[in-house]
N, C-alpha and C positions, 0 to 999 in steps of 0.2 A: 477592448471591445466588451460591451455589456458590463462594465465595471471591473473586468478582470485585467490583470497585468501579466504580461508574458514573463515566465521564469527564465533567468539567465544562468547558464551553467557551462563549464569548460567541456570541450570535446576532445577526446584522446586522438592521438595522431596515428594509431595503428589500426584504424578503421573498425574497431569494435563499436564505437559510436561515431556516426557521420550525419551530416546534413546533406540530403540529396534532393533532387528535383524530379518529381513524377507528374506528368501531364500539367506542367506549369505550376505545380504546388510544391512548396518546400516541406519535407518531412524529416524527422529524426529517424535514422535507421540504427537499430541495435542488432548487432550480428548474432549474439548468443553463442558464438564459437568458443569463447572463454568466459569465465566468471569476471565480472567487472562492475564498476559503479559510476554512474553519472550523477553528480551531487551538486546541490545548490551551495553557493558561498554563504548566503544568508540563513539565519535561523527564523522560523515562522511559528507564530502562535495565534489562536483565535482567527481561523481562516476557513474559507471554502475553496477547495482545489478541484479543478475539472481536468481530466485526462481523457483524450480520445486516441484509441490505439486499435491496431489489428495485427494478427499474426501473419508472418510471411511463410514462404514455402520451405525454407531451409531449417532442418531439425538436426541438432548434434547429439542431444540426449533426450530432451522432451521440450514441449512448448511451455517454458517456465520463465517467469520473471516476477517482479514485485514492485509495488509502490511502497517505499520504505520511509516512514515518517517518524517524527520525534527522534531523529538520528543524532548521536553525539559520540565523542571520543575519536579514536584513531581508526583509519581504514585498516582492515585485517582483524579487528577484534571480534567480529561476528563471522563465523564459519570461514575464517582465513581471508576474507575479501572486504566485507562491508563494515561500516560503523555500526555500533549497537543501535537497535531501532525496534519499532513495532511495524509489522508488515501488513499491508492490504494486499493479499495475494492476487497476482494476475495470471497465475498458471491456468492453462486450459482445463476446464471442468472443475476448477477450484476458485474461480473468480469471485473475489469478495471475502474469502476466508481471512481470519486473523492468524498471524504467527508471531510469537513473542521471542525475539532473539536475545540471547544472553540472559541478563537478569531483569529484563523489563517484565512488567506485570499489568494485569487489568482485572476488573470484575465484569462479568457478562451474564445475562440471564440465559440459561440453557436447559435443554433436555438431553438426557444421555441415552444413546442407542448403541447397538453393536458396532456401529461405525465411529463412535466417539461422541464428543460433545457438539451439539448444534445450537446455534443462537435461536432462542424462542422468546419473544416479548413477554409471554406468560409463564416462563420457566423459572427455575431456581437461580437466584443470584449466586454466582460461584467465582472463586478466586482462581486465576490462571497465571501460569509462568512455569518455568522449568522446575522450580522448587515447590510447586503447589499441585495443580491438577494437569500439568503438562502445558506446552507452549502453543498448542493448536486448537482453534475453534472453527467449526464448519459454518458456512453461510446458511441463512434460513431457507432461501430458495435459489434455484438456478435461473439467473436472468441473463446468462451469457448468450450472445448471438452466434450463429454458425461460423466456423472457421472461414477467414477471408473477409468477413464483414467487420465494420467499425463498431467498437464498443465504447461507451462513455462511462467512465468511472468517476464518481464524485466522492471526495473525502471532506467531511465536515469535522472540524476540530475546535472545540471551545472549552476552556478550562481543562478538566481532566476527562472529558467525554469526547469520543470520536465515533463517527458514523460512516459506514461504507455504503454507498448507493451505486447500484449497477443498472445502467440503462433505465434509470428512473425509479427503480425499486430499492427500498431500504432492505439490505440483507444482513446487516451487522450493526449492533450498538455496543460499544465498550465504554465502561465507566471506571473512574478511579485509576486511571493510568499512572504507573509509577515505576520506580526502580527499587529492587529488593537488595539492600546492602546492610551488613552487620545486624541482621535479624530485624531490620526495620524497613518499611516501605516509604521511600521518599517520593513526593509528587513529581510527575513528569507531564508537562503540558506544552512543551515546545521542542523544537529541534530543526535540524536540516532535513531536506528531502532528497532521497536517492531513488534512482531507477536502476534496476538490475539488468545486466547481461548474464543469462544463466541457462543456456541450453537450446534456445530457439530464436529464430529471426523475428524481430518485432518492429513495427512501424508506428511512430507517434505523429499524429496529425497536429495536435495542440496540447499544451499543458499550461493552464492559467490558474491564477490564484488571486483572491481578494479578501480583505479583512471582513470579519463579521462581528456583530455585537451579541448574537445569540444563534442557536441552531433553530431553524424554523420548526414550529410545532408539527407540521404535517410530515416532516422528515423523521420525527421521533415516534410517529404512530406505527 
């Protein structure tokens, strides 16, 4: 549809990840009851991904999940469950934040406040990662819809630049994505894609991806 291809991923058998039917529409249900990963088999680079999701009513710890991209390595290497990755945060009230797991890094223009570093297109270009200024970067604006409504998250990845777009608003631009190893930063511009089960019930209406030759100029503004 519209140039997108559906992503194919394995579904676990213990009902952490299920395909269910609601009002004649097939959805992926992520239980959130335990930490888990739904991952693509293929590796992706230079793409535009579109994810449509909403939160369910069941909460085990908090309404938390993530769209994990540039994923590589073994399951369990990141926080005991996930492959090493860069996260576009899906957590309620943090939708669109960046979190750099393990030794992944990026450079982002930010301003610093009492709450931490926040993406700011006019801010200071700063290195992030656990060995630099920390793994977390806050979104520029809160574009999340009220609980129970569908959110559309778009991820643009081209070269070493990634952009998080929430409900049509650009909330994060990361550049020079990489992996910090042996005192050097190695470029990171591709990887598998994971969806988290991490504390709250989540429903996925669609997740689609298509190749791109550049990030549209209007997305980078």
